[in-house]
N, C-alpha and C positions, 0 to 999 in steps of 0.2 A: 764682546757681547754679539751673541748670533741675531742675525735679522729675523724680524717677525712680520707677519702682515700688518698690525697697528703700527710699527716703526716705519714700514714703507708708505702707509698713508700719511703719516707725518712729514715724510720727506717728499711727499707730492709724487712718488713714483706710480702709485696707482690710487684709485679712489675706493671710499668704503663699499660700493657697489660691487666694484670688480673682486675685491678682496672677499666680498661674501660669496660670489661666483665661484671663486677660486677654491674656497673653503668647501663650498656644497660639491664640487667636482671630486675633490680629494675624498670626502666623505661618503660619496657614491661609488668609491674604489674604481674610479675610471683610470685609463691610460694616458699620461699626458707628457709631451715632450716640450720642453723649454727651450727656444731657440733665441738667436739673437748674435750680432757681431760680438767681436772680442772686447771685453770691457762693459759688457751691457747690463751686467749684474744676473746672468743666468743662474750661476750656481748658488749666489745668494737667495734668489727668489725659490731656487729648488729648497734650500735649506729650510726657509720660511715655510714652505709648503709641508714638510716633513712634521712641523710642528702643530698641522691641522689634524694629523692621524690620531686615532685612537690609541692611548697607550697600551691597550691590550693585545694589538696586533704586533707579531714579530717583524722586525723591520731589516732586511738584509742590504747593506751598502756596499756596492762595488767601484772601487776606484783606484787610479794608478798614482795619483797625487792626492794626499789626504787634505780635502778641503771643507767637507761637510762637518757640521758640528757633532761628531758622534759622541764625544764624552759628554757635553751638554746636555743632550738628550737623554744618556743613561743616567746622569745624576738625577735628574727630573722623573725618573722612573720608567722612561721608555725601554722595551725590550728589543734592544739593537745590536747588530753583529757588523762589523766591519770586515770585508775581504779586500786585501790590498794587493792588487796585480803588480808584477814586476818583471822586467826582462833582463836575461843576461848581458845585453847590450849595456844596461844601465851600472853595471859591476856588481850586480846580485849574485850570490852563489848558486841559486836555484832560480828557474823560469816558472812565473804562475801566470799563464796567460788568462786575459779576461774571459775567455771562452770556457776554460777549464773553471775558473771561478764562478761563473753563470751557471754551468752543468752542476756543481756543487750546491748552489744556492737553492737551485730546482729541486734538488734532492732532500734538502731540508723540510720539505713540505709546504703548507700554505703559509705563504710570507708576502709582505710588501717589498718588493724589488725597487731599488733606486741606484739607478746606474750614474756615477760622475759626469761621464760623458760617453755619449754614443758614437762610436767611430772605427770599428773595425768589424771582421768578420764573426765576433760573436753576436752581431746584430740578428742573424739568419736564426741562430739558436733562441734568442730573446722573442723574436716574432712569432716563431713555431710554438712556443711555450705559450705566449698570449693567445694565439689562435684556438688551442685547444683547452685553454683555461688552466694549464699546468701551473702558471705562475701564480695561481691562487687570488689574492686581492689585487691591488692596483699597482701598476708598473709607472715609475716616474724617472726621468732622465733629462740631461740637456744634450743639445747637438747645434752645430755652428750652423748659421743660416739667417737671411735677413726677412723672410716670409714662409708662410706655409707651403708655397709652391717650392721653394727652396729646400724645404725640408724633405718633401715628396721625391724630388730628384735626387737628393743625397742619399736617402735610404733606398730608393729603387734603382737608380742607374749607377751609383758611385759604390754602394754597399751590397748590391746584389739581392736584395729583399724583394719578392714578386708583388706587384701591385695588390693582388687580393690580400696579401699578408699585411700589407702596409694598413688595411683597413681596420686592423686591431687597434691602432692609435685612434682614440677617443676625441682628444683634444690637443691642439698646438698653441702654446703662448708664447707671444714674441715681445722681447723688449728690445731697446735700443736708445743709444744716447741722441738726445735731440738737442739742436742749437736753437734756443728759445729766441724768436723775433730776428734772427740773423746776427746773433751776438757771437762773441768768440769762445765763451764758455759753452760747455755741454753738460745737459741735466739728462739722467737716466730716467726713462720713461717706460711703463707697459702701453704698447702700442696697439695690439690685438689679441683677442682671444678667438680662435677659430675651431669650430666644431668639425670633424671627419664624418661625413655621411657614409652610410653604407650601401647604397644602391647603385653606385656607378661600377663601371666594368673595366675601362682600361685606363682613363685619365680623369681624376678628379675636377681638375680645372675645366677641360672640356665638357664634362659630363655633370657639371655643378656639384661635385663632390665635397666642396669645401663651402661652410656657412659661417660667415662671421657673425659672432655673438656680441663682441664688443669692439670698438674702433677707436683710434686717437684723433680727436679734435684739436688740431693745431690752434686755432683760433681760441678756444678757450683753456688751452693746456690741460686738457684731461681727457681719459677713455670714456667712451659713451655706449650705452647698449645699443643694439641694433634693432629694425623692426622685426626680426627674425627672433629675437629673444623677447621682445615685448609683446609680439604677437603670436608667441607659443609654437613657432614652426620649428622650434629646435627638438631633433630625436632624442638628444640625452635628456634635457629638461622633461621632456615627456615620459621617458622612461624611469626618470627618478621620481 
């Protein structure tokens, strides 16, 4: 059974407020990167966000290992197409690079792009498309990292995307396993929803380029809205 935002609420992964904010961001066609450590629930959350899309949109999914619930979405009436990339190293007869799949997806016209995991040279093509609006609707994907700062450093310094292009990211959503009150067991939690502001020039951290909209409160074991969200200082919310 695919994860949905209501199921995540029941599992205490997030609150109804956080689910509503994520649904609003998806509906507003923003670009979202879901980050976290291994086993944090990134792919499951990305799949849940896909259910918040309007069925009238065409969805292009690019993955190397099929993890997103493409068939279930198709049975529910979503117009969804999967492009599975493969390498000759894996034993495939022909190689389909992620960059080639992304360029093919962009030629299909206005679509929602869902990238199973952002990790290679195709990221430059993706961000260029996002900057000029060639991606059409929203762009969503997962990337390894523990914070919004980690995502910036991974995309800019490791993958070679320019800081200016990184501004095409609208929001970064962080999930992580939490040890509740020092216990040995871990529970997956959404710990941060961060907006990427557009006014900074070189470094979003040094120039206040990141604005937390929600943060995790360990005392109450739930994610809470920040003053930026409550005080309407959010550029994304103002734009919506």
